[in-house]
PDB file of N, CA, C and O in Angstrom:
ATOM      1  N   MET A   1     -69.633  14.458  49.295  1.00  0.00           N
ATOM      2  CA  MET A   1     -68.197  14.336  49.439  1.00  0.00           C
ATOM      3  C   MET A   1     -67.745  13.060  48.742  1.00  0.00           C
ATOM      4  O   MET A   1     -68.459  12.057  48.711  1.00  0.00           O
ATOM      5  N   LYS A   2     -66.544  13.124  48.185  1.00  0.00           N
ATOM      6  CA  LYS A   2     -65.954  11.958  47.549  1.00  0.00           C
ATOM      7  C   LYS A   2     -64.742  11.506  48.367  1.00  0.00           C
ATOM      8  O   LYS A   2     -63.910  12.315  48.777  1.00  0.00           O
ATOM      9  N   PHE A   3     -64.668  10.206  48.590  1.00  0.00           N
ATOM     10  CA  PHE A   3     -63.560   9.624  49.335  1.00  0.00           C
ATOM     11  C   PHE A   3     -62.859   8.584  48.475  1.00  0.00           C
ATOM     12  O   PHE A   3     -63.480   7.897  47.664  1.00  0.00           O
ATOM     13  N   ARG A   4     -61.559   8.489  48.672  1.00  0.00           N
ATOM     14  CA  ARG A   4     -60.750   7.447  48.039  1.00  0.00           C
ATOM     15  C   ARG A   4     -60.152   6.602  49.154  1.00  0.00           C
ATOM     16  O   ARG A   4     -59.544   7.122  50.090  1.00  0.00           O
ATOM     17  N   ILE A   5     -60.336   5.280  49.038  1.00  0.00           N
ATOM     18  CA  ILE A   5     -59.808   4.351  50.031  1.00  0.00           C
ATOM     19  C   ILE A   5     -58.817   3.432  49.323  1.00  0.00           C
ATOM     20  O   ILE A   5     -59.186   2.699  48.406  1.00  0.00           O
ATOM     21  N   ASP A   6     -57.571   3.476  49.749  1.00  0.00           N
ATOM     22  CA  ASP A   6     -56.526   2.600  49.209  1.00  0.00           C
ATOM     23  C   ASP A   6     -56.288   1.476  50.206  1.00  0.00           C
ATOM     24  O   ASP A   6     -55.970   1.717  51.370  1.00  0.00           O
ATOM     25  N   ILE A   7     -56.448   0.245  49.732  1.00  0.00           N
ATOM     26  CA  ILE A   7     -56.319  -0.931  50.597  1.00  0.00           C
ATOM     27  C   ILE A   7     -55.164  -1.792  50.094  1.00  0.00           C
ATOM     28  O   ILE A   7     -55.044  -2.050  48.897  1.00  0.00           O
ATOM     29  N   ARG A   8     -54.321  -2.230  51.020  1.00  0.00           N
ATOM     30  CA  ARG A   8     -53.160  -3.049  50.658  1.00  0.00           C
ATOM     31  C   ARG A   8     -52.881  -4.042  51.787  1.00  0.00           C
ATOM     32  O   ARG A   8     -53.335  -3.870  52.918  1.00  0.00           O
ATOM     33  N   ARG A   9     -52.125  -5.079  51.448  1.00  0.00           N
ATOM     34  CA  ARG A   9     -51.739  -6.054  52.479  1.00  0.00           C
ATOM     35  C   ARG A   9     -50.823  -5.397  53.500  1.00  0.00           C
ATOM     36  O   ARG A   9     -50.061  -4.486  53.177  1.00  0.00           O
ATOM     37  N   LYS A  10     -50.907  -5.865  54.716  1.00  0.00           N
ATOM     38  CA  LYS A  10     -50.022  -5.357  55.766  1.00  0.00           C
ATOM     39  C   LYS A  10     -48.574  -5.700  55.432  1.00  0.00           C
ATOM     40  O   LYS A  10     -48.283  -6.718  54.803  1.00  0.00           O
ATOM     41  N   GLU A  11     -47.695  -4.838  55.862  1.00  0.00           N
ATOM     42  CA  GLU A  11     -46.256  -5.037  55.659  1.00  0.00           C
ATOM     43  C   GLU A  11     -45.831  -6.370  56.249  1.00  0.00           C
ATOM     44  O   GLU A  11     -46.202  -6.708  57.372  1.00  0.00           O
ATOM     45  N   GLY A  12     -45.060  -7.116  55.496  1.00  0.00           N
ATOM     46  CA  GLY A  12     -44.533  -8.384  55.968  1.00  0.00           C
ATOM     47  C   GLY A  12     -45.382  -9.593  55.614  1.00  0.00           C
ATOM     48  O   GLY A  12     -44.938 -10.729  55.778  1.00  0.00           O
ATOM     49  N   LEU A  13     -46.608  -9.364  55.128  1.00  0.00           N
ATOM     50  CA  LEU A  13     -47.452 -10.486  54.726  1.00  0.00           C
ATOM     51  C   LEU A  13     -47.194 -10.834  53.264  1.00  0.00           C
ATOM     52  O   LEU A  13     -46.820  -9.976  52.464  1.00  0.00           O
ATOM     53  N   SER A  14     -47.395 -12.078  52.939  1.00  0.00           N
ATOM     54  CA  SER A  14     -47.182 -12.553  51.579  1.00  0.00           C
ATOM     55  C   SER A  14     -48.129 -11.849  50.608  1.00  0.00           C
ATOM     56  O   SER A  14     -49.305 -11.647  50.910  1.00  0.00           O
ATOM     57  N   ASP A  15     -47.606 -11.482  49.451  1.00  0.00           N
ATOM     58  CA  ASP A  15     -48.385 -10.859  48.375  1.00  0.00           C
ATOM     59  C   ASP A  15     -48.132 -11.668  47.105  1.00  0.00           C
ATOM     60  O   ASP A  15     -47.287 -11.292  46.293  1.00  0.00           O
ATOM     61  N   PRO A  16     -48.859 -12.783  46.923  1.00  0.00           N
ATOM     62  CA  PRO A  16     -48.585 -13.664  45.789  1.00  0.00           C
ATOM     63  C   PRO A  16     -48.676 -12.975  44.434  1.00  0.00           C
ATOM     64  O   PRO A  16     -47.861 -13.246  43.552  1.00  0.00           O
ATOM     65  N   GLU A  17     -49.653 -12.090  44.253  1.00  0.00           N
ATOM     66  CA  GLU A  17     -49.776 -11.370  42.984  1.00  0.00           C
ATOM     67  C   GLU A  17     -48.571 -10.468  42.752  1.00  0.00           C
ATOM     68  O   GLU A  17     -48.044 -10.385  41.642  1.00  0.00           O
ATOM     69  N   GLY A  18     -48.150  -9.803  43.804  1.00  0.00           N
ATOM     70  CA  GLY A  18     -46.990  -8.930  43.698  1.00  0.00           C
ATOM     71  C   GLY A  18     -45.727  -9.700  43.370  1.00  0.00           C
ATOM     72  O   GLY A  18     -44.928  -9.268  42.539  1.00  0.00           O
ATOM     73  N   MET A  19     -45.544 -10.844  44.022  1.00  0.00           N
ATOM     74  CA  MET A  19     -44.346 -11.658  43.762  1.00  0.00           C
ATOM     75  C   MET A  19     -44.340 -12.185  42.330  1.00  0.00           C
ATOM     76  O   MET A  19     -43.300 -12.187  41.672  1.00  0.00           O
ATOM     77  N   THR A  20     -45.499 -12.633  41.845  1.00  0.00           N
ATOM     78  CA  THR A  20     -45.601 -13.137  40.482  1.00  0.00           C
ATOM     79  C   THR A  20     -45.319 -12.027  39.476  1.00  0.00           C
ATOM     80  O   THR A  20     -44.615 -12.246  38.490  1.00  0.00           O
ATOM     81  N   THR A  21     -45.859 -10.847  39.718  1.00  0.00           N
ATOM     82  CA  THR A  21     -45.637  -9.707  38.830  1.00  0.00           C
ATOM     83  C   THR A  21     -44.173  -9.290  38.841  1.00  0.00           C
ATOM     84  O   THR A  21     -43.600  -8.989  37.794  1.00  0.00           O
ATOM     85  N   HIS A  22     -43.573  -9.272  40.021  1.00  0.00           N
ATOM     86  CA  HIS A  22     -42.165  -8.913  40.146  1.00  0.00           C
ATOM     87  C   HIS A  22     -41.301  -9.867  39.324  1.00  0.00           C
ATOM     88  O   HIS A  22     -40.419  -9.436  38.582  1.00  0.00           O
ATOM     89  N   LYS A  23     -41.561 -11.153  39.462  1.00  0.00           N
ATOM     90  CA  LYS A  23     -40.798 -12.161  38.716  1.00  0.00           C
ATOM     91  C   LYS A  23     -41.009 -11.994  37.210  1.00  0.00           C
ATOM     92  O   LYS A  23     -40.053 -12.073  36.438  1.00  0.00           O
ATOM     93  N   ALA A  24     -42.249 -11.766  36.792  1.00  0.00           N
ATOM     94  CA  ALA A  24     -42.537 -11.600  35.365  1.00  0.00           C
ATOM     95  C   ALA A  24     -41.845 -10.364  34.799  1.00  0.00           C
ATOM     96  O   ALA A  24     -41.342 -10.402  33.676  1.00  0.00           O
ATOM     97  N   LEU A  25     -41.812  -9.289  35.544  1.00  0.00           N
ATOM     98  CA  LEU A  25     -41.127  -8.079  35.088  1.00  0.00           C
ATOM     99  C   LEU A  25     -39.634  -8.336  34.922  1.00  0.00           C
ATOM    100  O   LEU A  25     -39.026  -7.887  33.951  1.00  0.00           O
ATOM    101  N   HIS A  26     -39.048  -9.057  35.869  1.00  0.00           N
ATOM    102  CA  HIS A  26     -37.627  -9.414  35.749  1.00  0.00           C
ATOM    103  C   HIS A  26     -37.392 -10.274  34.518  1.00  0.00           C
ATOM    104  O   HIS A  26     -36.411 -10.083  33.799  1.00  0.00           O
ATOM    105  N   ASN A  27     -38.302 -11.232  34.271  1.00  0.00           N
ATOM    106  CA  ASN A  27     -38.167 -12.094  33.098  1.00  0.00           C
ATOM    107  C   ASN A  27     -38.265 -11.309  31.796  1.00  0.00           C
ATOM    108  O   ASN A  27     -37.709 -11.721  30.778  1.00  0.00           O
ATOM    109  N   LEU A  28     -38.966 -10.185  31.825  1.00  0.00           N
ATOM    110  CA  LEU A  28     -39.080  -9.326  30.645  1.00  0.00           C
ATOM    111  C   LEU A  28     -37.918  -8.349  30.515  1.00  0.00           C
ATOM    112  O   LEU A  28     -37.862  -7.555  29.576  1.00  0.00           O
ATOM    113  N   GLY A  29     -36.997  -8.416  31.463  1.00  0.00           N
ATOM    114  CA  GLY A  29     -35.820  -7.560  31.392  1.00  0.00           C
ATOM    115  C   GLY A  29     -35.870  -6.316  32.266  1.00  0.00           C
ATOM    116  O   GLY A  29     -34.936  -5.515  32.242  1.00  0.00           O
ATOM    117  N   TYR A  30     -36.927  -6.136  33.029  1.00  0.00           N
ATOM    118  CA  TYR A  30     -37.040  -4.973  33.915  1.00  0.00           C
ATOM    119  C   TYR A  30     -36.398  -5.306  35.259  1.00  0.00           C
ATOM    120  O   TYR A  30     -37.079  -5.409  36.280  1.00  0.00           O
ATOM    121  N   THR A  31     -35.086  -5.472  35.241  1.00  0.00           N
ATOM    122  CA  THR A  31     -34.378  -5.931  36.433  1.00  0.00           C
ATOM    123  C   THR A  31     -34.192  -4.842  37.485  1.00  0.00           C
ATOM    124  O   THR A  31     -33.756  -5.126  38.601  1.00  0.00           O
ATOM    125  N   ASP A  32     -34.519  -3.600  37.137  1.00  0.00           N
ATOM    126  CA  ASP A  32     -34.397  -2.519  38.122  1.00  0.00           C
ATOM    127  C   ASP A  32     -35.605  -2.452  39.054  1.00  0.00           C
ATOM    128  O   ASP A  32     -35.581  -1.699  40.027  1.00  0.00           O
ATOM    129  N   VAL A  33     -36.659  -3.220  38.780  1.00  0.00           N
ATOM    130  CA  VAL A  33     -37.824  -3.269  39.669  1.00  0.00           C
ATOM    131  C   VAL A  33     -37.446  -4.096  40.890  1.00  0.00           C
ATOM    132  O   VAL A  33     -37.076  -5.263  40.763  1.00  0.00           O
ATOM    133  N   THR A  34     -37.538  -3.498  42.067  1.00  0.00           N
ATOM    134  CA  THR A  34     -37.134  -4.193  43.290  1.00  0.00           C
ATOM    135  C   THR A  34     -38.290  -4.886  43.992  1.00  0.00           C
ATOM    136  O   THR A  34     -38.066  -5.814  44.769  1.00  0.00           O
ATOM    137  N   SER A  35     -39.523  -4.458  43.737  1.00  0.00           N
ATOM    138  CA  SER A  35     -40.683  -5.132  44.322  1.00  0.00           C
ATOM    139  C   SER A  35     -41.946  -4.663  43.611  1.00  0.00           C
ATOM    140  O   SER A  35     -41.957  -3.614  42.966  1.00  0.00           O
ATOM    141  N   ALA A  36     -43.001  -5.448  43.738  1.00  0.00           N
ATOM    142  CA  ALA A  36     -44.318  -5.092  43.216  1.00  0.00           C
ATOM    143  C   ALA A  36     -45.348  -5.503  44.258  1.00  0.00           C
ATOM    144  O   ALA A  36     -45.234  -6.570  44.861  1.00  0.00           O
ATOM    145  N   HIS A  37     -46.335  -4.676  44.467  1.00  0.00           N
ATOM    146  CA  HIS A  37     -47.360  -4.939  45.469  1.00  0.00           C
ATOM    147  C   HIS A  37     -48.729  -4.636  44.877  1.00  0.00           C
ATOM    148  O   HIS A  37     -48.902  -3.660  44.148  1.00  0.00           O
ATOM    149  N   PHE A  38     -49.687  -5.475  45.194  1.00  0.00           N
ATOM    150  CA  PHE A  38     -51.039  -5.280  44.707  1.00  0.00           C
ATOM    151  C   PHE A  38     -51.941  -4.798  45.831  1.00  0.00           C
ATOM    152  O   PHE A  38     -51.712  -5.091  47.005  1.00  0.00           O
ATOM    153  N   GLY A  39     -52.956  -4.063  45.456  1.00  0.00           N
ATOM    154  CA  GLY A  39     -53.970  -3.584  46.378  1.00  0.00           C
ATOM    155  C   GLY A  39     -55.201  -3.232  45.576  1.00  0.00           C
ATOM    156  O   GLY A  39     -55.342  -3.622  44.417  1.00  0.00           O
ATOM    157  N   ARG A  40     -56.083  -2.496  46.205  1.00  0.00           N
ATOM    158  CA  ARG A  40     -57.261  -2.046  45.483  1.00  0.00           C
ATOM    159  C   ARG A  40     -57.643  -0.659  45.972  1.00  0.00           C
ATOM    160  O   ARG A  40     -57.270  -0.239  47.067  1.00  0.00           O
ATOM    161  N   THR A  41     -58.392   0.037  45.137  1.00  0.00           N
ATOM    162  CA  THR A  41     -58.847   1.378  45.458  1.00  0.00           C
ATOM    163  C   THR A  41     -60.363   1.410  45.322  1.00  0.00           C
ATOM    164  O   THR A  41     -60.924   0.897  44.353  1.00  0.00           O
ATOM    165  N   ILE A  42     -61.009   2.010  46.292  1.00  0.00           N
ATOM    166  CA  ILE A  42     -62.465   2.154  46.300  1.00  0.00           C
ATOM    167  C   ILE A  42     -62.779   3.643  46.382  1.00  0.00           C
ATOM    168  O   ILE A  42     -62.200   4.365  47.194  1.00  0.00           O
ATOM    169  N   TYR A  43     -63.692   4.092  45.541  1.00  0.00           N
ATOM    170  CA  TYR A  43     -64.168   5.472  45.588  1.00  0.00           C
ATOM    171  C   TYR A  43     -65.602   5.473  46.098  1.00  0.00           C
ATOM    172  O   TYR A  43     -66.442   4.724  45.599  1.00  0.00           O
ATOM    173  N   LEU A  44     -65.882   6.308  47.086  1.00  0.00           N
ATOM    174  CA  LEU A  44     -67.229   6.447  47.635  1.00  0.00           C
ATOM    175  C   LEU A  44     -67.671   7.896  47.536  1.00  0.00           C
ATOM    176  O   LEU A  44     -66.881   8.812  47.769  1.00  0.00           O
ATOM    177  N   GLU A  45     -68.927   8.100  47.193  1.00  0.00           N
ATOM    178  CA  GLU A  45     -69.531   9.425  47.255  1.00  0.00           C
ATOM    179  C   GLU A  45     -70.601   9.386  48.337  1.00  0.00           C
ATOM    180  O   GLU A  45     -71.466   8.511  48.344  1.00  0.00           O
ATOM    181  N   ILE A  46     -70.529  10.341  49.245  1.00  0.00           N
ATOM    182  CA  ILE A  46     -71.434  10.372  50.392  1.00  0.00           C
ATOM    183  C   ILE A  46     -72.059  11.760  50.485  1.00  0.00           C
ATOM    184  O   ILE A  46     -71.364  12.774  50.404  1.00  0.00           O
ATOM    185  N   GLU A  47     -73.357  11.792  50.653  1.00  0.00           N
ATOM    186  CA  GLU A  47     -74.036  13.066  50.895  1.00  0.00           C
ATOM    187  C   GLU A  47     -73.937  13.354  52.387  1.00  0.00           C
ATOM    188  O   GLU A  47     -74.465  12.604  53.208  1.00  0.00           O
ATOM    189  N   ALA A  48     -73.267  14.430  52.729  1.00  0.00           N
ATOM    190  CA  ALA A  48     -73.081  14.744  54.141  1.00  0.00           C
ATOM    191  C   ALA A  48     -72.880  16.241  54.319  1.00  0.00           C
ATOM    192  O   ALA A  48     -72.199  16.887  53.523  1.00  0.00           O
ATOM    193  N   ALA A  49     -73.471  16.777  55.358  1.00  0.00           N
ATOM    194  CA  ALA A  49     -73.288  18.183  55.695  1.00  0.00           C
ATOM    195  C   ALA A  49     -72.045  18.382  56.559  1.00  0.00           C
ATOM    196  O   ALA A  49     -71.438  19.453  56.543  1.00  0.00           O
ATOM    197  N   ASP A  50     -71.675  17.362  57.302  1.00  0.00           N
ATOM    198  CA  ASP A  50     -70.547  17.441  58.233  1.00  0.00           C
ATOM    199  C   ASP A  50     -69.396  16.570  57.716  1.00  0.00           C
ATOM    200  O   ASP A  50     -69.487  15.344  57.773  1.00  0.00           O
ATOM    201  N   PRO A  51     -68.313  17.181  57.210  1.00  0.00           N
ATOM    202  CA  PRO A  51     -67.186  16.405  56.683  1.00  0.00           C
ATOM    203  C   PRO A  51     -66.559  15.458  57.702  1.00  0.00           C
ATOM    204  O   PRO A  51     -66.159  14.351  57.344  1.00  0.00           O
ATOM    205  N   ALA A  52     -66.469  15.869  58.950  1.00  0.00           N
ATOM    206  CA  ALA A  52     -65.874  15.012  59.981  1.00  0.00           C
ATOM    207  C   ALA A  52     -66.742  13.776  60.224  1.00  0.00           C
ATOM    208  O   ALA A  52     -66.218  12.676  60.395  1.00  0.00           O
ATOM    209  N   ALA A  53     -68.044  13.950  60.239  1.00  0.00           N
ATOM    210  CA  ALA A  53     -68.946  12.814  60.438  1.00  0.00           C
ATOM    211  C   ALA A  53     -68.877  11.869  59.244  1.00  0.00           C
ATOM    212  O   ALA A  53     -68.929  10.652  59.423  1.00  0.00           O
ATOM    213  N   ALA A  54     -68.762  12.402  58.034  1.00  0.00           N
ATOM    214  CA  ALA A  54     -68.651  11.565  56.835  1.00  0.00           C
ATOM    215  C   ALA A  54     -67.361  10.758  56.869  1.00  0.00           C
ATOM    216  O   ALA A  54     -67.359   9.568  56.552  1.00  0.00           O
ATOM    217  N   ALA A  55     -66.270  11.398  57.251  1.00  0.00           N
ATOM    218  CA  ALA A  55     -64.979  10.698  57.336  1.00  0.00           C
ATOM    219  C   ALA A  55     -65.036   9.593  58.385  1.00  0.00           C
ATOM    220  O   ALA A  55     -64.491   8.510  58.174  1.00  0.00           O
ATOM    221  N   ALA A  56     -65.686   9.855  59.504  1.00  0.00           N
ATOM    222  CA  ALA A  56     -65.827   8.845  60.552  1.00  0.00           C
ATOM    223  C   ALA A  56     -66.672   7.677  60.058  1.00  0.00           C
ATOM    224  O   ALA A  56     -66.402   6.524  60.393  1.00  0.00           O
ATOM    225  N   GLU A  57     -67.693   7.976  59.263  1.00  0.00           N
ATOM    226  CA  GLU A  57     -68.537   6.928  58.707  1.00  0.00           C
ATOM    227  C   GLU A  57     -67.748   6.045  57.740  1.00  0.00           C
ATOM    228  O   GLU A  57     -67.903   4.824  57.746  1.00  0.00           O
ATOM    229  N   VAL A  58     -66.907   6.659  56.913  1.00  0.00           N
ATOM    230  CA  VAL A  58     -66.072   5.896  55.974  1.00  0.00           C
ATOM    231  C   VAL A  58     -65.083   5.023  56.751  1.00  0.00           C
ATOM    232  O   VAL A  58     -64.849   3.874  56.375  1.00  0.00           O
ATOM    233  N   GLU A  59     -64.514   5.546  57.804  1.00  0.00           N
ATOM    234  CA  GLU A  59     -63.613   4.764  58.657  1.00  0.00           C
ATOM    235  C   GLU A  59     -64.323   3.521  59.199  1.00  0.00           C
ATOM    236  O   GLU A  59     -63.760   2.427  59.194  1.00  0.00           O
ATOM    237  N   THR A  60     -65.541   3.695  59.659  1.00  0.00           N
ATOM    238  CA  THR A  60     -66.324   2.573  60.164  1.00  0.00           C
ATOM    239  C   THR A  60     -66.605   1.562  59.060  1.00  0.00           C
ATOM    240  O   THR A  60     -66.523   0.356  59.291  1.00  0.00           O
ATOM    241  N   MET A  61     -66.932   2.038  57.867  1.00  0.00           N
ATOM    242  CA  MET A  61     -67.166   1.147  56.724  1.00  0.00           C
ATOM    243  C   MET A  61     -65.931   0.303  56.429  1.00  0.00           C
ATOM    244  O   MET A  61     -66.038  -0.887  56.131  1.00  0.00           O
ATOM    245  N   CYS A  62     -64.775   0.921  56.515  1.00  0.00           N
ATOM    246  CA  CYS A  62     -63.527   0.196  56.258  1.00  0.00           C
ATOM    247  C   CYS A  62     -63.319  -0.904  57.284  1.00  0.00           C
ATOM    248  O   CYS A  62     -62.975  -2.032  56.929  1.00  0.00           O
ATOM    249  N   ARG A  63     -63.525  -0.586  58.539  1.00  0.00           N
ATOM    250  CA  ARG A  63     -63.324  -1.583  59.599  1.00  0.00           C
ATOM    251  C   ARG A  63     -64.346  -2.708  59.530  1.00  0.00           C
ATOM    252  O   ARG A  63     -64.018  -3.851  59.847  1.00  0.00           O
ATOM    253  N   GLN A  64     -65.584  -2.409  59.121  1.00  0.00           N
ATOM    254  CA  GLN A  64     -66.647  -3.408  59.142  1.00  0.00           C
ATOM    255  C   GLN A  64     -66.746  -4.239  57.862  1.00  0.00           C
ATOM    256  O   GLN A  64     -67.158  -5.398  57.912  1.00  0.00           O
ATOM    257  N   LEU A  65     -66.370  -3.653  56.701  1.00  0.00           N
ATOM    258  CA  LEU A  65     -66.634  -4.362  55.460  1.00  0.00           C
ATOM    259  C   LEU A  65     -65.548  -4.224  54.395  1.00  0.00           C
ATOM    260  O   LEU A  65     -65.146  -5.220  53.793  1.00  0.00           O
ATOM    261  N   LEU A  66     -65.078  -3.028  54.160  1.00  0.00           N
ATOM    262  CA  LEU A  66     -64.258  -2.781  52.984  1.00  0.00           C
ATOM    263  C   LEU A  66     -62.842  -3.346  53.074  1.00  0.00           C
ATOM    264  O   LEU A  66     -62.268  -3.723  52.053  1.00  0.00           O
ATOM    265  N   ALA A  67     -62.278  -3.412  54.258  1.00  0.00           N
ATOM    266  CA  ALA A  67     -60.922  -3.941  54.442  1.00  0.00           C
ATOM    267  C   ALA A  67     -60.945  -5.033  55.507  1.00  0.00           C
ATOM    268  O   ALA A  67     -61.766  -5.017  56.424  1.00  0.00           O
ATOM    269  N   ASN A  68     -60.033  -5.968  55.361  1.00  0.00           N
ATOM    270  CA  ASN A  68     -59.884  -7.012  56.374  1.00  0.00           C
ATOM    271  C   ASN A  68     -58.785  -6.551  57.335  1.00  0.00           C
ATOM    272  O   ASN A  68     -57.608  -6.603  56.978  1.00  0.00           O
ATOM    273  N   PRO A  69     -59.133  -6.106  58.531  1.00  0.00           N
ATOM    274  CA  PRO A  69     -58.141  -5.525  59.433  1.00  0.00           C
ATOM    275  C   PRO A  69     -57.061  -6.507  59.894  1.00  0.00           C
ATOM    276  O   PRO A  69     -56.032  -6.084  60.422  1.00  0.00           O
ATOM    277  N   VAL A  70     -57.277  -7.792  59.707  1.00  0.00           N
ATOM    278  CA  VAL A  70     -56.286  -8.779  60.107  1.00  0.00           C
ATOM    279  C   VAL A  70     -55.104  -8.779  59.130  1.00  0.00           C
ATOM    280  O   VAL A  70     -53.956  -8.925  59.550  1.00  0.00           O
ATOM    281  N   ILE A  71     -55.379  -8.616  57.837  1.00  0.00           N
ATOM    282  CA  ILE A  71     -54.305  -8.727  56.832  1.00  0.00           C
ATOM    283  C   ILE A  71     -54.130  -7.479  55.979  1.00  0.00           C
ATOM    284  O   ILE A  71     -53.229  -7.432  55.142  1.00  0.00           O
ATOM    285  N   GLU A  72     -54.977  -6.461  56.174  1.00  0.00           N
ATOM    286  CA  GLU A  72     -54.894  -5.283  55.299  1.00  0.00           C
ATOM    287  C   GLU A  72     -54.822  -3.982  56.089  1.00  0.00           C
ATOM    288  O   GLU A  72     -55.387  -3.848  57.175  1.00  0.00           O
ATOM    289  N   ASP A  73     -54.104  -3.028  55.498  1.00  0.00           N
ATOM    290  CA  ASP A  73     -54.090  -1.646  55.956  1.00  0.00           C
ATOM    291  C   ASP A  73     -54.833  -0.810  54.926  1.00  0.00           C
ATOM    292  O   ASP A  73     -54.996  -1.230  53.781  1.00  0.00           O
ATOM    293  N   TYR A  74     -55.280   0.361  55.326  1.00  0.00           N
ATOM    294  CA  TYR A  74     -55.966   1.238  54.381  1.00  0.00           C
ATOM    295  C   TYR A  74     -55.692   2.689  54.720  1.00  0.00           C
ATOM    296  O   TYR A  74     -55.387   3.044  55.859  1.00  0.00           O
ATOM    297  N   ASP A  75     -55.811   3.516  53.691  1.00  0.00           N
ATOM    298  CA  ASP A  75     -55.711   4.966  53.833  1.00  0.00           C
ATOM    299  C   ASP A  75     -56.968   5.570  53.240  1.00  0.00           C
ATOM    300  O   ASP A  75     -57.445   5.126  52.195  1.00  0.00           O
ATOM    301  N   ILE A  76     -57.505   6.584  53.904  1.00  0.00           N
ATOM    302  CA  ILE A  76     -58.699   7.267  53.433  1.00  0.00           C
ATOM    303  C   ILE A  76     -58.307   8.691  53.067  1.00  0.00           C
ATOM    304  O   ILE A  76     -57.628   9.373  53.834  1.00  0.00           O
ATOM    305  N   GLY A  77     -58.732   9.128  51.908  1.00  0.00           N
ATOM    306  CA  GLY A  77     -58.467  10.497  51.486  1.00  0.00           C
ATOM    307  C   GLY A  77     -59.719  11.114  50.888  1.00  0.00           C
ATOM    308  O   GLY A  77     -60.593  10.409  50.384  1.00  0.00           O
ATOM    309  N   VAL A  78     -59.797  12.428  50.949  1.00  0.00           N
ATOM    310  CA  VAL A  78     -60.891  13.165  50.330  1.00  0.00           C
ATOM    311  C   VAL A  78     -60.466  13.534  48.928  1.00  0.00           C
ATOM    312  O   VAL A  78     -59.354  14.017  48.717  1.00  0.00           O
ATOM    313  N   VAL A  79     -61.350  13.309  47.966  1.00  0.00           N
ATOM    314  CA  VAL A  79     -61.059  13.604  46.558  1.00  0.00           C
ATOM    315  C   VAL A  79     -61.718  14.938  46.205  1.00  0.00           C
ATOM    316  O   VAL A  79     -62.897  15.161  46.480  1.00  0.00           O
ATOM    317  N   GLY A  80     -60.935  15.807  45.598  1.00  0.00           N
ATOM    318  CA  GLY A  80     -61.484  17.069  45.121  1.00  0.00           C
ATOM    319  C   GLY A  80     -61.544  18.169  46.124  1.00  0.00           C
ATOM    320  O   GLY A  80     -61.993  19.270  45.807  1.00  0.00           O
TER     321      GLY A  80
END
């Protein structure tokens, strides 16, 4: 199974990269951009017979290592 994990800062927390990008876009004349936010995407391939067990394992991976639950939110999706 293939999983896609999208990780981003929690709503309301500072996003310095996003703010810098937003300002740079405005300086280039893209004044219709109202905000920019940065995150990361991780793709995992897991050999599993049980899709529910694989999804639960990916959830555990996110909580333990892949995302910082204090400052980040994440979404897990199945690819393909």
